[in-house]
N, C-alpha and C positions, 0 to 999 in steps of 0.2 A: 206400026202396031205390031210388033213381033213378040213372041213369047220370051225371047232373050231380053227384050227391054223391060218387060214386067218382072222377070226373074231378078234382073239386076236392081230394079227398084227395091224389092224386098231385101236382098242381100245388102244394099247400100244402107237401108234404114237400120238394120241390125248392126252392121259394122261401124256406122257412124255413131250409133249409140255407145258401143263399147269404147270408142276412141274419144268421146267427149266432144264431138262435133254437133252440137245441138242445133245449130242453124241448118245444117244438112239434113238432120233428123226431121225437123219442122217442115222443110221444104218437100219431104216425101209425102206428107198428108194433105188431103183435101180439106177445104175449110169447114166442112160439116161432118168430118170423119168421127168414128166411134172406135174405142179401144176397150176390149174386155178381157181381163187376165185375173189371176188369183188375187193380186195385190192392188189392182187398179181397174176401175170402170169409169169411163168418161170420154171426153173429146181427145182428139189427136193432139191439140195444142196443150190441153191439160196433162196428157201423158208425157209430153216433152218437159213440161215444168217439173213434174213429179220425178221424173228421171234424173233431171239436173239436181233437184233438192236431195235425192237419194245418194247420188254421187258426192255431193257436198258434204254429206255425213260420213263418207268413206265406205259406204255400202256399195261395192262394185261388183259387177258380174262379167263374165265373158260367155258370149253365146256362140255355140258351134251348130250352125245349121246343116241339115242334110240336104240332099239334092232336091231342089224345088220341082214340083209337078205343076204345070201351067195349063189352064184352059181358057181360051178367049172366045168370047161371043160378042162380035161386033166391037163396041166401045168399052165392054166390061170384061173383067178378068177374074178368075179365082186361082190363087197359088196356095197349094198345100205343101207343107214340109214338116219334118220332125226337126226338133231342136233340143239340144242339151245345153242347160244353163249351169255354169259352174261359179260357185262363190265360196269364200272362205268365211266360216262362222266360228263362234265361240260356244262350246258346250261344257258348261262347269269348269271354266278356266282352261280348257284343253282346245287348241285350235283344230278345226276339222274342215275338210273340204266337202262340199255338198254338190252333187250333180243331179239336177232335176230334168227329167226328160218330159217333153210335152209335144203335142201335136198342134200345129199352128195353121190357121186359115187366114189368108189376106185376100181381101176384095179390093180391086182397083178399078179406077174409071179413067178412061181416056178423055182428056178435056179438050175444049175448043182451042186452046193454046198449043195443042200437039204434045202434051206431056201426060204421062201416066201418074196418077197419084193415089195413095192408099186411101179408101174410103171406110174400111172396117178391118180390124184385127180381132180375131177370136183365138185364144190359146186354151187348150185343155191339158190339164196336168195328167201325166201317165204314171210315173213312179219316180223315186229319188233314191240316192244312196249316199251314206256319209262314211268318210274315211278319215282317221287321224292324220294331220297335216305333218307330223313328225313320225319317224320310225320308232322312237321311244314311246310315243303316246303319252308323253308326260305333261305335266302342268306347265303353264307358262312360267311360273316362278320357280321351277325345278332347280335352275342353276343360278339364281339370284343370291 
């Protein structure tokens, strides 16, 4: 029941999500887990389904987690970290990169099976920036 085990759980959930390993993401969550974010509020299982659906539509993101801070109290843990989420979006037919910064809190429970699982994720949006994805800042059809 080490802090490293809990930190790796959180990092594995984020990386597996980015890599499309949805079974691995699902295995990180407790059965009665809750996820609350700007775009989703529901169960861990529902979050995994919504994530898979989002990726299926081509709406992909990359998560850059900061160093996790872990506090353990017996069989419960709280992990806090900052996170930057990068996505490519379309703004008036101009591709732009958006970077959203947020503060994340993960609550985990150590189960009778000897495995840490996420029971709650809460993310709070802090700020975001948008940058044209091309140096010309031109429209997609500029060279068509």
